[in-house]
gemmi code that builds the backbone of each chain (N, CA, C; Angstrom):
import gemmi

chains = {
    "A": [
        ("MET", (1.305, 50.914, -39.304), (2.492, 51.451, -38.644), (2.772, 50.672, -37.369)),
        ("SER", (4.060, 50.468, -37.150), (4.452, 49.722, -35.962), (4.240, 50.583, -34.721)),
        ("THR", (3.551, 50.022, -33.747), (3.305, 50.789, -32.521), (3.925, 50.056, -31.346)),
        ("ASN", (5.217, 49.791, -31.476), (5.936, 49.147, -30.390), (6.242, 50.189, -29.321)),
        ("ALA", (5.645, 49.997, -28.140), (5.785, 50.997, -27.086), (7.223, 51.120, -26.603)),
        ("LYS", (8.034, 50.049, -26.835), (9.402, 50.088, -26.332), (10.342, 50.792, -27.307)),
        ("ASP", (9.862, 51.051, -28.532), (10.724, 51.701, -29.515), (10.737, 53.201, -29.251)),
        ("LEU", (11.901, 53.708, -28.850), (11.988, 55.114, -28.465), (12.249, 56.028, -29.664)),
        ("ARG", (12.417, 55.426, -30.857), (12.743, 56.282, -31.995), (11.506, 57.019, -32.498)),
        ("ASN", (11.735, 58.221, -32.955), (10.675, 58.990, -33.588), (10.256, 58.285, -34.885)),
        ("PRO", (8.949, 58.198, -35.172), (8.512, 57.524, -36.411), (9.175, 58.096, -37.661)),
        ("LEU", (9.495, 59.402, -37.648), (10.129, 60.014, -38.824), (11.506, 59.384, -39.076)),
        ("LYS", (12.203, 59.065, -37.997), (13.528, 58.467, -38.120), (13.424, 57.085, -38.771)),
        ("ARG", (12.399, 56.345, -38.379), (12.177, 55.032, -38.974), (11.829, 55.176, -40.458)),
        ("ALA", (10.979, 56.152, -40.765), (10.551, 56.351, -42.151), (11.744, 56.699, -43.038)),
        ("ARG", (12.701, 57.447, -42.505), (13.866, 57.833, -43.295), (14.919, 56.733, -43.339)),
        ("GLY", (14.655, 55.612, -42.667), (15.600, 54.494, -42.718), (16.837, 54.724, -41.889)),
        ("LEU", (16.778, 55.616, -40.893), (17.940, 55.853, -40.050), (17.919, 54.875, -38.878)),
        ("GLY", (19.079, 54.567, -38.390), (19.166, 53.616, -37.302), (19.222, 52.200, -37.825)),
        ("SER", (19.066, 51.241, -36.924), (19.201, 49.847, -37.292), (18.167, 49.434, -38.325)),
        ("ALA", (18.619, 48.644, -39.302), (17.695, 48.154, -40.326), (17.075, 46.830, -39.911)),
        ("GLN", (17.472, 46.287, -38.755), (16.944, 45.031, -38.199), (17.427, 43.791, -38.936)),
        ("PHE", (18.486, 43.925, -39.770), (18.991, 42.743, -40.470), (20.353, 42.295, -39.923)),
        ("GLY", (20.806, 42.933, -38.857), (22.168, 42.683, -38.386), (22.410, 41.245, -37.969)),
        ("VAL", (21.433, 40.645, -37.284), (21.653, 39.290, -36.762), (21.764, 38.279, -37.894)),
        ("SER", (20.886, 38.408, -38.892), (20.950, 37.431, -39.982), (22.226, 37.624, -40.797)),
        ("HIS", (22.695, 38.876, -40.954), (23.969, 39.121, -41.633), (25.101, 38.410, -40.884)),
        ("TRP", (25.134, 38.602, -39.572), (26.191, 38.003, -38.740), (26.179, 36.487, -38.855)),
        ("TRP", (24.983, 35.904, -38.712), (24.891, 34.437, -38.749), (25.230, 33.883, -40.126)),
        ("THR", (24.726, 34.540, -41.176), (24.997, 34.032, -42.522), (26.496, 34.085, -42.815)),
        ("GLN", (27.150, 35.163, -42.335), (28.597, 35.261, -42.511), (29.314, 34.079, -41.859)),
        ("ARG", (28.880, 33.709, -40.655), (29.535, 32.592, -39.941), (29.213, 31.249, -40.559)),
        ("VAL", (27.953, 31.042, -40.939), (27.576, 29.741, -41.497), (28.272, 29.527, -42.837)),
        ("THR", (28.325, 30.571, -43.680), (29.048, 30.416, -44.946), (30.544, 30.209, -44.678)),
        ("ALA", (31.060, 30.828, -43.598), (32.478, 30.635, -43.268), (32.765, 29.173, -42.954)),
        ("VAL", (31.894, 28.545, -42.139), (32.097, 27.132, -41.801), (32.034, 26.288, -43.080)),
        ("GLY", (31.062, 26.589, -43.946), (30.964, 25.859, -45.212), (32.226, 26.014, -46.045)),
        ("LEU", (32.781, 27.234, -46.053), (33.950, 27.499, -46.898), (35.224, 26.854, -46.358)),
        ("VAL", (35.293, 26.620, -45.045), (36.453, 25.882, -44.522), (36.530, 24.533, -45.238)),
        ("LEU", (35.377, 23.840, -45.308), (35.359, 22.511, -45.925), (35.473, 22.601, -47.445)),
        ("LEU", (34.653, 23.475, -48.056), (34.645, 23.557, -49.521), (35.973, 24.097, -50.054)),
        ("GLY", (36.569, 25.063, -49.342), (37.830, 25.639, -49.788), (38.948, 24.615, -49.766)),
        ("LEU", (39.029, 23.841, -48.667), (40.065, 22.805, -48.587), (39.847, 21.759, -49.675)),
        ("TRP", (38.568, 21.379, -49.895), (38.278, 20.415, -50.960), (38.767, 20.947, -52.307)),
        ("LEU", (38.487, 22.236, -52.589), (38.859, 22.808, -53.883), (40.379, 22.807, -54.065)),
        ("VAL", (41.097, 23.256, -53.028), (42.557, 23.331, -53.140), (43.138, 21.937, -53.364)),
        ("ILE", (42.654, 20.936, -52.609), (43.176, 19.567, -52.767), (42.849, 19.032, -54.159)),
        ("THR", (41.620, 19.283, -54.640), (41.226, 18.797, -55.963), (42.084, 19.430, -57.056)),
        ("VAL", (42.277, 20.759, -56.972), (43.060, 21.447, -58.000), (44.521, 21.004, -57.958)),
        ("LEU", (45.061, 20.787, -56.743), (46.443, 20.305, -56.639), (46.588, 18.940, -57.296)),
        ("GLY", (45.550, 18.112, -57.175), (45.598, 16.795, -57.796), (45.564, 16.856, -59.309)),
        ("LEU", (45.132, 18.001, -59.855), (44.968, 18.131, -61.305), (46.110, 18.886, -61.956)),
        ("GLN", (47.164, 19.221, -61.177), (48.130, 20.174, -61.739), (48.841, 19.671, -62.981)),
        ("HIS", (48.979, 18.344, -63.147), (49.644, 17.857, -64.359), (48.668, 17.132, -65.288)),
        ("ALA", (47.375, 17.254, -64.978), (46.386, 16.557, -65.793), (46.231, 17.265, -67.142)),
        ("ASP", (45.962, 16.483, -68.194), (45.662, 17.126, -69.474), (44.197, 17.584, -69.463)),
        ("TYR", (43.804, 18.230, -70.570), (42.474, 18.836, -70.601), (41.366, 17.811, -70.351)),
        ("ALA", (41.459, 16.672, -71.040), (40.388, 15.671, -70.945), (40.234, 15.159, -69.512)),
        ("THR", (41.379, 14.931, -68.844), (41.327, 14.429, -67.468), (40.731, 15.481, -66.528)),
        ("ALA", (41.193, 16.732, -66.700), (40.685, 17.804, -65.843), (39.176, 17.940, -66.006)),
        ("ARG", (38.722, 17.901, -67.262), (37.295, 18.056, -67.523), (36.513, 16.863, -66.969)),
        ("ALA", (37.038, 15.659, -67.174), (36.337, 14.466, -66.685), (36.247, 14.468, -65.165)),
        ("THR", (37.304, 14.946, -64.505), (37.283, 14.991, -63.033), (36.203, 15.949, -62.555)),
        ("MET", (36.176, 17.154, -63.149), (35.189, 18.145, -62.715), (33.765, 17.741, -63.099)),
        ("ALA", (33.645, 16.853, -64.098), (32.317, 16.433, -64.546), (31.697, 15.404, -63.609)),
        ("LYS", (32.510, 14.792, -62.739), (31.946, 13.810, -61.796), (30.901, 14.505, -60.930)),
        ("PRO", (29.756, 13.815, -60.689), (28.643, 14.487, -59.997), (29.046, 15.165, -58.690)),
        ("TRP", (29.805, 14.446, -57.848), (30.135, 15.056, -56.562), (30.979, 16.306, -56.727)),
        ("ASN", (31.952, 16.225, -57.637), (32.801, 17.392, -57.850), (32.001, 18.565, -58.403)),
        ("ALA", (31.089, 18.278, -59.343), (30.278, 19.345, -59.924), (29.413, 20.011, -58.856)),
        ("VAL", (28.786, 19.188, -58.014), (27.930, 19.730, -56.949), (28.751, 20.581, -55.980)),
        ("LEU", (29.912, 20.050, -55.554), (30.731, 20.790, -54.589), (31.285, 22.068, -55.197)),
        ("LEU", (31.584, 22.029, -56.488), (32.113, 23.227, -57.140), (31.065, 24.342, -57.174)),
        ("VAL", (29.822, 23.986, -57.541), (28.764, 24.993, -57.540), (28.506, 25.481, -56.113)),
        ("ALA", (28.535, 24.550, -55.158), (28.360, 24.939, -53.756), (29.457, 25.905, -53.334)),
        ("PHE", (30.710, 25.616, -53.749), (31.812, 26.513, -53.397), (31.583, 27.901, -53.991)),
        ("LEU", (31.214, 27.959, -55.271), (31.067, 29.265, -55.934), (29.990, 30.099, -55.255)),
        ("ILE", (28.822, 29.478, -54.977), (27.714, 30.233, -54.380), (28.081, 30.675, -52.959)),
        ("THR", (28.622, 29.737, -52.168), (28.965, 30.066, -50.783), (30.046, 31.140, -50.732)),
        ("SER", (31.050, 30.996, -51.588), (32.164, 31.930, -51.590), (31.703, 33.342, -51.978)),
        ("LEU", (30.881, 33.439, -53.021), (30.438, 34.766, -53.463), (29.464, 35.379, -52.455)),
        ("TRP", (28.653, 34.553, -51.817), (27.729, 35.044, -50.799), (28.520, 35.622, -49.617)),
        ("HIS", (29.494, 34.825, -49.147), (30.371, 35.253, -48.056), (31.113, 36.544, -48.453)),
        ("ALA", (31.548, 36.609, -49.717), (32.287, 37.782, -50.192), (31.405, 39.030, -50.167)),
        ("VAL", (30.148, 38.886, -50.610), (29.246, 40.048, -50.610), (29.025, 40.548, -49.190)),
        ("LEU", (28.809, 39.619, -48.250), (28.586, 40.029, -46.854), (29.818, 40.734, -46.292)),
        ("GLY", (30.999, 40.211, -46.616), (32.230, 40.811, -46.103), (32.513, 42.162, -46.736)),
        ("LEU", (32.376, 42.227, -48.078), (32.648, 43.489, -48.768), (31.650, 44.560, -48.332)),
        ("GLN", (30.414, 44.146, -48.028), (29.405, 45.099, -47.565), (29.895, 45.823, -46.308)),
        ("VAL", (30.476, 45.068, -45.383), (30.958, 45.673, -44.131), (32.123, 46.625, -44.414)),
        ("VAL", (33.024, 46.201, -45.319), (34.160, 47.058, -45.662), (33.658, 48.374, -46.265)),
        ("ILE", (32.684, 48.268, -47.173), (32.142, 49.473, -47.816), (31.460, 50.366, -46.778)),
        ("GLU", (30.662, 49.754, -45.900), (29.982, 50.549, -44.864), (30.989, 51.277, -43.983)),
        ("ASP", (32.139, 50.626, -43.735), (33.121, 51.229, -42.834), (33.912, 52.354, -43.486)),
        ("TYR", (34.222, 52.219, -44.775), (35.204, 53.135, -45.367), (34.644, 54.085, -46.415)),
        ("VAL", (33.460, 53.808, -46.968), (32.935, 54.694, -48.012), (31.863, 55.574, -47.386)),
        ("HIS", (32.188, 56.848, -47.193), (31.294, 57.713, -46.430), (30.468, 58.639, -47.310)),
        ("THR", (30.680, 58.567, -48.618), (29.847, 59.366, -49.515), (28.681, 58.484, -49.956)),
        ("ARG", (27.473, 58.970, -49.665), (26.311, 58.095, -49.765), (26.133, 57.477, -51.144)),
        ("TRP", (26.268, 58.282, -52.229), (25.978, 57.717, -53.555), (27.030, 56.688, -53.952)),
        ("LYS", (28.289, 56.916, -53.541), (29.328, 55.924, -53.845), (29.068, 54.626, -53.075)),
        ("GLU", (28.646, 54.776, -51.825), (28.354, 53.623, -50.983), (27.242, 52.770, -51.606)),
        ("VAL", (26.151, 53.448, -51.992), (25.022, 52.710, -52.578), (25.440, 52.077, -53.898)),
        ("PHE", (26.192, 52.842, -54.721), (26.635, 52.307, -56.007), (27.462, 51.035, -55.810)),
        ("LEU", (28.421, 51.076, -54.875), (29.277, 49.913, -54.649), (28.491, 48.726, -54.092)),
        ("MET", (27.556, 49.008, -53.188), (26.725, 47.939, -52.612), (25.969, 47.193, -53.704)),
        ("VAL", (25.395, 47.963, -54.647), (24.633, 47.331, -55.723), (25.588, 46.630, -56.684)),
        ("ALA", (26.730, 47.288, -56.982), (27.678, 46.725, -57.957), (28.221, 45.369, -57.498)),
        ("ILE", (28.595, 45.236, -56.207), (29.150, 43.947, -55.765), (28.086, 42.853, -55.847)),
        ("LYS", (26.815, 43.222, -55.601), (25.769, 42.197, -55.671), (25.550, 41.760, -57.117)),
        ("PHE", (25.526, 42.726, -58.051), (25.394, 42.366, -59.468), (26.540, 41.446, -59.887)),
        ("LEU", (27.775, 41.847, -59.543), (28.949, 41.062, -59.938), (28.900, 39.652, -59.352)),
        ("ALA", (28.514, 39.564, -58.081), (28.492, 38.262, -57.423), (27.440, 37.350, -58.059)),
        ("VAL", (26.262, 37.901, -58.354), (25.210, 37.074, -58.952), (25.626, 36.649, -60.358)),
        ("LEU", (26.197, 37.591, -61.137), (26.660, 37.224, -62.477), (27.755, 36.154, -62.392)),
        ("GLY", (28.688, 36.320, -61.458), (29.763, 35.343, -61.294), (29.220, 33.969, -60.938)),
        ("ALA", (28.263, 33.936, -60.006), (27.689, 32.655, -59.586), (26.945, 31.995, -60.741)),
        ("LEU", (26.171, 32.782, -61.500), (25.417, 32.210, -62.614), (26.354, 31.719, -63.713)),
        ("ALA", (27.369, 32.533, -64.040), (28.308, 32.134, -65.094), (29.054, 30.868, -64.676)),
        ("GLY", (29.506, 30.828, -63.410), (30.225, 29.657, -62.928), (29.339, 28.420, -62.914)),
        ("ALA", (28.095, 28.583, -62.455), (27.182, 27.435, -62.395), (26.883, 26.917, -63.801)),
        ("LEU", (26.705, 27.839, -64.761), (26.453, 27.417, -66.138), (27.660, 26.658, -66.691)),
        ("ALA", (28.869, 27.173, -66.389), (30.084, 26.497, -66.860), (30.163, 25.082, -66.294)),
        ("VAL", (29.880, 24.940, -64.982), (29.947, 23.608, -64.367), (28.892, 22.686, -64.989)),
        ("LEU", (27.703, 23.233, -65.258), (26.659, 22.422, -65.896), (27.107, 21.947, -67.270)),
        ("ARG", (27.733, 22.850, -68.038), (28.207, 22.466, -69.378), (29.251, 21.362, -69.261)),
        ("ILE", (30.150, 21.492, -68.256), (31.189, 20.472, -68.064), (30.552, 19.142, -67.656)),
        ("ALA", (29.603, 19.215, -66.703), (29.024, 17.990, -66.155), (28.146, 17.283, -67.175)),
        ("LEU", (27.455, 18.064, -68.024), (26.521, 17.458, -68.973), (27.161, 17.253, -70.334)),
        ("GLY", (28.424, 17.676, -70.482), (29.128, 17.487, -71.742), (28.588, 18.345, -72.868)),
        ("ALA", (28.024, 19.520, -72.528), (27.432, 20.365, -73.569), (28.419, 21.441, -74.014)),
    ],
    "B": [
        ("MET", (36.244, 64.017, -49.406), (35.894, 62.608, -49.454), (34.507, 62.380, -48.879)),
        ("ALA", (34.380, 62.508, -47.574), (33.087, 62.218, -46.964), (32.162, 63.422, -47.094)),
        ("ASP", (30.889, 63.142, -47.294), (29.947, 64.250, -47.374), (29.259, 64.478, -46.032)),
        ("THR", (29.686, 63.759, -45.013), (29.160, 64.032, -43.679), (30.306, 64.549, -42.815)),
        ("GLN", (30.020, 65.514, -41.990), (31.058, 66.075, -41.126), (30.896, 65.491, -39.738)),
        ("ARG", (31.744, 64.556, -39.404), (31.674, 63.944, -38.088), (33.069, 63.885, -37.503)),
        ("PRO", (33.171, 63.862, -36.189), (34.500, 63.695, -35.607), (35.062, 62.330, -35.977)),
        ("LEU", (36.370, 62.270, -36.215), (37.007, 61.028, -36.618), (37.875, 60.494, -35.486)),
        ("SER", (37.962, 59.172, -35.395), (38.888, 58.596, -34.421), (40.308, 58.736, -34.979)),
        ("PRO", (41.322, 58.674, -34.120), (42.699, 58.798, -34.600), (42.985, 57.741, -35.660)),
        ("HIS", (43.783, 58.075, -36.650), (44.063, 57.132, -37.721), (45.202, 56.194, -37.324)),
        ("LEU", (45.463, 55.232, -38.227), (46.374, 54.130, -37.907), (47.738, 54.574, -37.390)),
        ("GLN", (48.276, 55.673, -37.971), (49.668, 56.014, -37.617), (49.804, 56.468, -36.168)),
        ("ILE", (48.660, 56.738, -35.495), (48.697, 57.159, -34.104), (49.042, 55.979, -33.185)),
        ("TYR", (48.592, 54.783, -33.590), (48.707, 53.640, -32.674), (50.055, 52.944, -32.795)),
        ("LYS", (50.490, 52.343, -31.682), (51.654, 51.458, -31.707), (51.224, 50.152, -32.396)),
        ("TRP", (52.074, 49.650, -33.305), (51.700, 48.445, -34.036), (51.725, 47.227, -33.129)),
        ("GLN", (50.649, 46.427, -33.235), (50.561, 45.186, -32.472), (50.084, 44.105, -33.428)),
        ("VAL", (50.390, 42.862, -33.103), (50.070, 41.784, -34.038), (48.551, 41.641, -34.210)),
        ("GLN", (47.776, 41.965, -33.154), (46.320, 41.845, -33.283), (45.769, 42.812, -34.327)),
        ("MET", (46.406, 43.998, -34.434), (45.998, 44.955, -35.465), (46.301, 44.401, -36.839)),
        ("VAL", (47.501, 43.810, -36.948), (47.938, 43.303, -38.251), (47.006, 42.193, -38.721)),
        ("THR", (46.656, 41.265, -37.792), (45.797, 40.162, -38.229), (44.422, 40.675, -38.642)),
        ("SER", (43.924, 41.698, -37.936), (42.608, 42.235, -38.282), (42.628, 42.887, -39.660)),
        ("ILE", (43.670, 43.701, -39.906), (43.780, 44.386, -41.199), (43.978, 43.362, -42.314)),
        ("LEU", (44.850, 42.368, -42.056), (45.107, 41.355, -43.084), (43.855, 40.539, -43.387)),
        ("HIS", (43.011, 40.324, -42.360), (41.802, 39.536, -42.607), (40.909, 40.238, -43.637)),
        ("ARG", (40.785, 41.538, -43.490), (39.997, 42.303, -44.469), (40.671, 42.326, -45.827)),
        ("ALA", (41.985, 42.605, -45.815), (42.701, 42.728, -47.089), (42.652, 41.407, -47.862)),
        ("THR", (42.915, 40.276, -47.154), (42.884, 38.992, -47.851), (41.456, 38.650, -48.277)),
        ("GLY", (40.467, 39.099, -47.510), (39.072, 38.879, -47.908), (38.764, 39.553, -49.243)),
        ("ILE", (39.254, 40.788, -49.399), (39.033, 41.500, -50.659), (39.764, 40.784, -51.799)),
        ("VAL", (41.015, 40.356, -51.526), (41.788, 39.633, -52.538), (41.054, 38.356, -52.957)),
        ("LEU", (40.509, 37.619, -51.979), (39.841, 36.355, -52.287), (38.540, 36.575, -53.050)),
        ("ALA", (37.861, 37.699, -52.784), (36.641, 38.008, -53.538), (36.974, 38.154, -55.022)),
        ("VAL", (38.069, 38.870, -55.307), (38.507, 39.006, -56.694), (38.981, 37.648, -57.219)),
        ("GLY", (39.691, 36.898, -56.352), (40.203, 35.589, -56.754), (39.097, 34.624, -57.145)),
        ("THR", (37.930, 34.732, -56.491), (36.816, 33.845, -56.847), (36.396, 34.081, -58.299)),
        ("LEU", (36.508, 35.341, -58.753), (36.185, 35.610, -60.151), (37.213, 34.938, -61.077)),
        ("LEU", (38.471, 34.820, -60.618), (39.472, 34.076, -61.401), (39.098, 32.600, -61.496)),
        ("ILE", (38.555, 32.050, -60.386), (38.120, 30.646, -60.409), (36.972, 30.478, -61.404)),
        ("VAL", (36.054, 31.473, -61.427), (34.957, 31.433, -62.398), (35.534, 31.444, -63.819)),
        ("TRP", (36.550, 32.287, -64.039), (37.207, 32.340, -65.347), (37.782, 30.961, -65.706)),
        ("GLY", (38.429, 30.300, -64.752), (38.971, 28.973, -64.994), (37.878, 27.983, -65.380)),
        ("MET", (36.737, 28.045, -64.677), (35.611, 27.146, -64.980), (35.058, 27.423, -66.375)),
        ("LEU", (34.930, 28.719, -66.708), (34.410, 29.078, -68.029), (35.342, 28.552, -69.118)),
        ("SER", (36.669, 28.649, -68.905), (37.596, 28.203, -69.937), (37.603, 26.677, -70.027)),
        ("LEU", (37.411, 26.000, -68.874), (37.332, 24.539, -68.903), (36.093, 24.086, -69.679)),
        ("ALA", (35.003, 24.854, -69.547), (33.776, 24.510, -70.271), (33.885, 24.867, -71.745)),
        ("ALA", (34.690, 25.905, -72.055), (34.700, 26.428, -73.432), (35.483, 25.532, -74.387)),
        ("GLY", (36.435, 24.742, -73.872), (37.165, 23.843, -74.758), (38.651, 23.876, -74.486)),
        ("GLU", (39.384, 22.976, -75.196), (40.793, 22.776, -74.895), (41.629, 24.028, -75.156)),
        ("ASP", (41.342, 24.751, -76.265), (42.150, 25.932, -76.591), (42.008, 26.990, -75.503)),
        ("ALA", (40.756, 27.249, -75.113), (40.510, 28.266, -74.085), (41.170, 27.873, -72.773)),
        ("PHE", (41.108, 26.577, -72.444), (41.675, 26.129, -71.173), (43.202, 26.224, -71.194)),
        ("ASN", (43.814, 25.876, -72.369), (45.272, 25.999, -72.457), (45.703, 27.449, -72.322)),
        ("GLN", (44.912, 28.352, -72.898), (45.205, 29.782, -72.770), (45.169, 30.201, -71.292)),
        ("PHE", (44.152, 29.697, -70.580), (44.040, 29.988, -69.144), (45.261, 29.465, -68.402)),
        ("LYS", (45.695, 28.231, -68.756), (46.859, 27.652, -68.074), (48.136, 28.428, -68.380)),
        ("VAL", (48.249, 28.934, -69.628), (49.425, 29.730, -69.980), (49.442, 31.015, -69.152)),
        ("CYS", (48.271, 31.668, -69.035), (48.179, 32.894, -68.218), (48.588, 32.609, -66.779)),
        ("MET", (48.079, 31.505, -66.217), (48.369, 31.184, -64.815), (49.820, 30.747, -64.623)),
        ("GLY", (50.435, 30.171, -65.676), (51.812, 29.710, -65.565), (52.830, 30.802, -65.844)),
        ("SER", (52.371, 31.973, -66.351), (53.289, 33.081, -66.633), (53.810, 33.657, -65.319)),
        ("PRO", (54.908, 34.427, -65.369), (55.438, 35.002, -64.120), (54.369, 35.773, -63.336)),
        ("LEU", (53.607, 36.619, -64.025), (52.564, 37.377, -63.326), (51.511, 36.432, -62.746)),
        ("GLY", (51.152, 35.407, -63.540), (50.158, 34.442, -63.074), (50.639, 33.694, -61.836)),
        ("MET", (51.946, 33.360, -61.819), (52.492, 32.656, -60.650), (52.440, 33.540, -59.409)),
        ("ILE", (52.758, 34.837, -59.599), (52.703, 35.757, -58.460), (51.270, 35.829, -57.929)),
        ("VAL", (50.314, 35.916, -58.866), (48.905, 35.971, -58.462), (48.519, 34.700, -57.706)),
        ("MET", (48.976, 33.531, -58.210), (48.591, 32.263, -57.575), (49.231, 32.099, -56.207)),
        ("ILE", (50.509, 32.507, -56.088), (51.170, 32.427, -54.778), (50.463, 33.366, -53.808)),
        ("GLY", (50.153, 34.578, -54.293), (49.426, 35.545, -53.459), (48.057, 35.014, -53.069)),
        ("TRP", (47.348, 34.415, -54.051), (46.012, 33.873, -53.758), (46.125, 32.782, -52.712)),
        ("SER", (47.121, 31.887, -52.857), (47.197, 30.745, -51.942), (47.491, 31.225, -50.518)),
        ("TRP", (48.388, 32.224, -50.369), (48.634, 32.714, -49.011), (47.384, 33.423, -48.471)),
        ("ALA", (46.730, 34.242, -49.317), (45.511, 34.924, -48.875), (44.469, 33.905, -48.424)),
        ("PHE", (44.361, 32.792, -49.192), (43.409, 31.743, -48.848), (43.736, 31.128, -47.493)),
        ("PHE", (45.008, 30.711, -47.308), (45.362, 30.037, -46.059), (45.305, 30.998, -44.880)),
        ("TYR", (45.674, 32.260, -45.106), (45.602, 33.210, -44.001), (44.143, 33.444, -43.578)),
        ("HIS", (43.282, 33.708, -44.582), (41.873, 33.984, -44.275), (41.219, 32.751, -43.641)),
        ("LEU", (41.670, 31.561, -44.073), (41.175, 30.309, -43.483), (41.591, 30.196, -42.016)),
        ("CYS", (42.897, 30.343, -41.753), (43.398, 30.194, -40.368), (42.792, 31.261, -39.462)),
        ("ASN", (42.841, 32.515, -39.924), (42.339, 33.586, -39.075), (40.817, 33.522, -38.963)),
        ("GLY", (40.155, 32.995, -40.008), (38.704, 32.834, -39.958), (38.315, 31.812, -38.902)),
        ("VAL", (39.062, 30.699, -38.835), (38.809, 29.696, -37.800), (39.047, 30.327, -36.426)),
        ("ARG", (40.112, 31.151, -36.333), (40.389, 31.848, -35.072), (39.196, 32.733, -34.669)),
        ("HIS", (38.632, 33.436, -35.655), (37.473, 34.284, -35.354), (36.263, 33.451, -34.925)),
        ("LEU", (36.090, 32.275, -35.552), (34.957, 31.420, -35.176), (35.106, 30.950, -33.734)),
        ("VAL", (36.352, 30.616, -33.356), (36.604, 30.217, -31.963), (36.273, 31.381, -31.033)),
        ("GLN", (36.700, 32.586, -31.424), (36.410, 33.763, -30.589), (34.912, 34.061, -30.545)),
        ("ASP", (34.218, 33.814, -31.685), (32.768, 34.034, -31.703), (32.076, 33.100, -30.714)),
        ("ALA", (32.693, 31.928, -30.485), (32.129, 30.988, -29.517), (32.445, 31.414, -28.085)),
        ("GLY", (33.219, 32.489, -27.937), (33.479, 33.042, -26.611), (34.809, 32.649, -26.013)),
        ("ALA", (35.634, 31.930, -26.786), (36.903, 31.438, -26.231), (38.077, 32.285, -26.722)),
        ("GLY", (39.183, 32.232, -25.980), (40.449, 32.815, -26.437), (40.542, 34.321, -26.346)),
        ("TYR", (39.845, 34.932, -25.379), (39.836, 36.390, -25.311), (40.868, 36.973, -24.344)),
        ("ALA", (41.524, 36.142, -23.530), (42.586, 36.682, -22.667), (43.669, 37.266, -23.570)),
        ("ILE", (44.271, 38.376, -23.117), (45.181, 39.088, -24.013), (46.297, 38.181, -24.507)),
        ("SER", (46.849, 37.345, -23.597), (47.949, 36.475, -24.013), (47.485, 35.474, -25.066)),
        ("GLN", (46.259, 34.928, -24.879), (45.726, 33.983, -25.869), (45.493, 34.686, -27.207)),
        ("PHE", (44.994, 35.920, -27.111), (44.658, 36.691, -28.309), (45.914, 36.944, -29.142)),
        ("VAL", (47.000, 37.322, -28.452), (48.262, 37.587, -29.149), (48.818, 36.289, -29.734)),
        ("ARG", (48.768, 35.215, -28.939), (49.325, 33.954, -29.412), (48.559, 33.452, -30.632)),
        ("SER", (47.212, 33.516, -30.589), (46.445, 33.009, -31.733), (46.666, 33.887, -32.966)),
        ("SER", (46.932, 35.184, -32.752), (47.259, 36.056, -33.890), (48.516, 35.567, -34.591)),
        ("TRP", (49.566, 35.331, -33.794), (50.810, 34.831, -34.387), (50.599, 33.483, -35.049)),
        ("LEU", (49.770, 32.618, -34.413), (49.515, 31.297, -35.006), (48.890, 31.440, -36.389)),
        ("SER", (47.916, 32.368, -36.548), (47.296, 32.566, -37.863), (48.342, 32.932, -38.898)),
        ("VAL", (49.221, 33.877, -38.546), (50.226, 34.343, -39.502), (51.190, 33.212, -39.848)),
        ("ILE", (51.696, 32.525, -38.812), (52.749, 31.531, -39.043), (52.192, 30.291, -39.742)),
        ("ILE", (51.042, 29.778, -39.267), (50.497, 28.560, -39.884), (50.141, 28.819, -41.345)),
        ("SER", (49.598, 30.025, -41.647), (49.235, 30.305, -43.039), (50.479, 30.311, -43.920)),
        ("MET", (51.590, 30.841, -43.403), (52.823, 30.858, -44.206), (53.364, 29.438, -44.391)),
        ("VAL", (53.303, 28.625, -43.332), (53.795, 27.251, -43.436), (52.964, 26.473, -44.464)),
        ("LEU", (51.633, 26.617, -44.410), (50.775, 25.892, -45.346), (51.056, 26.329, -46.782)),
        ("THR", (51.229, 27.657, -46.980), (51.520, 28.161, -48.322), (52.831, 27.568, -48.827)),
        ("LEU", (53.849, 27.570, -47.944), (55.145, 27.021, -48.311), (55.014, 25.543, -48.683)),
        ("LEU", (54.286, 24.762, -47.861), (54.131, 23.336, -48.123), (53.479, 23.103, -49.477)),
        ("VAL", (52.409, 23.870, -49.776), (51.718, 23.684, -51.050), (52.657, 23.971, -52.211)),
        ("TRP", (53.468, 25.042, -52.105), (54.315, 25.396, -53.251), (55.521, 24.483, -53.358)),
        ("VAL", (56.014, 23.962, -52.242), (57.062, 22.946, -52.321), (56.498, 21.717, -53.044)),
        ("TYR", (55.262, 21.348, -52.694), (54.619, 20.205, -53.355), (54.465, 20.465, -54.850)),
        ("VAL", (53.952, 21.651, -55.193), (53.721, 21.968, -56.606), (55.031, 21.946, -57.381)),
        ("LEU", (56.059, 22.570, -56.833), (57.304, 22.716, -57.596), (58.142, 21.440, -57.610)),
        ("THR", (57.965, 20.565, -56.609), (58.739, 19.325, -56.631), (58.002, 18.198, -57.317)),
        ("ALA", (56.705, 18.357, -57.525), (55.935, 17.287, -58.173), (56.044, 17.424, -59.695)),
        ("GLY", (57.111, 18.024, -60.177), (57.378, 18.013, -61.613), (57.065, 19.307, -62.329)),
        ("GLY", (57.418, 20.449, -61.726), (57.281, 21.729, -62.432), (55.947, 22.379, -62.202)),
        ("ALA", (55.868, 23.660, -62.573), (54.669, 24.456, -62.314), (53.512, 23.999, -63.195)),
        ("ALA", (52.304, 24.318, -62.745), (51.095, 23.883, -63.457), (51.011, 24.526, -64.832)),
    ],
}
model = gemmi.Model(1)
for chain_id, residues in chains.items():
    chain = gemmi.Chain(chain_id)
    for i, (resn, *xyz) in enumerate(residues, 1):
        res = gemmi.Residue()
        res.name, res.seqid = resn, gemmi.SeqId(i, " ")
        for name, pos in zip(("N", "CA", "C"), xyz):
            atom = gemmi.Atom()
            atom.name, atom.element = name, gemmi.Element(name[0])
            atom.pos, atom.b_iso = gemmi.Position(*pos), 0.0
            res.add_atom(atom)
        chain.add_residue(res)
    model.add_chain(chain)
structure = gemmi.Structure()
structure.add_model(model)
structure.setup_entities()
C-alpha cells in the first residue's frame, strides 16, 4: 500500500478508484503529440488524395503501394485513431453521466479504434505487397 | 439521464453567444465528425485492397450527391479542426491569451478553414469534374 504522507485522501477513496487516476498528464501530452503528427500526416493525406482524383484504379493502387506512402498511411491511421480515442474519451467523460453507459462507450470506442487500425493496416499491407 | 444528483452549471442558452464559445463547440463537433470520417478512410483503403470492382463502388458512393455532401463536410471539418488545433497548440505554449488575441484567433480559425475548404473544392471541380 502506498504510504505517501502528503496524500490526504482516505485509503478507501483510493481503493474505490475515486479522484485522480494519475494518468492525466500522459493523456494531455499524447493528445498534443498526436495532434502535431496529424498536422503533417493530415496535410500529406489530403494532398496525396487530391493528386489521385482522376487516377484510374491501377494508378491509385500503385501510388499507395509506394513504400513511403504505405508507411505514412499506416502512420496516419494509427495516429488519427489514437487521437480520436483520447478526444472522444474527454467528450464521453464530460457528457455521459450514467456510469454503465460511460464505461460501455469508453470500451466501445477503443474496440472500434483498434479494429479500424488493424483493418486499415492490413489493407495497406495487401496494397503494398500486392496480395 | 444522469444517475448522480449534482448541481448543474447554467446551460448554453443562458450565455450570450461569443465566437470563442463557437470555436470551442465546433472543435469538439468536428473532432467527432473526423473520428467517424477516419472509418470512411479505412473503408476506402479496404476497397482499394479488395480490387477494382470494390474500389469503383466506393468511388460511386463518394461521387453520389450524399457522398459529395459527406466529403465537403469532412473537408471543412478537417480544415477547421486543423486550424483550431494549431490555435490550441499555440495557446498550450502559453501565447495568445489576451482577450483581443483570443477573439481574433477564433475568427481566424473559422475564416481560414472556410477559405481552405473553398480552395480545395474549386480545385477539385475545375480540375475536370468530381472524383
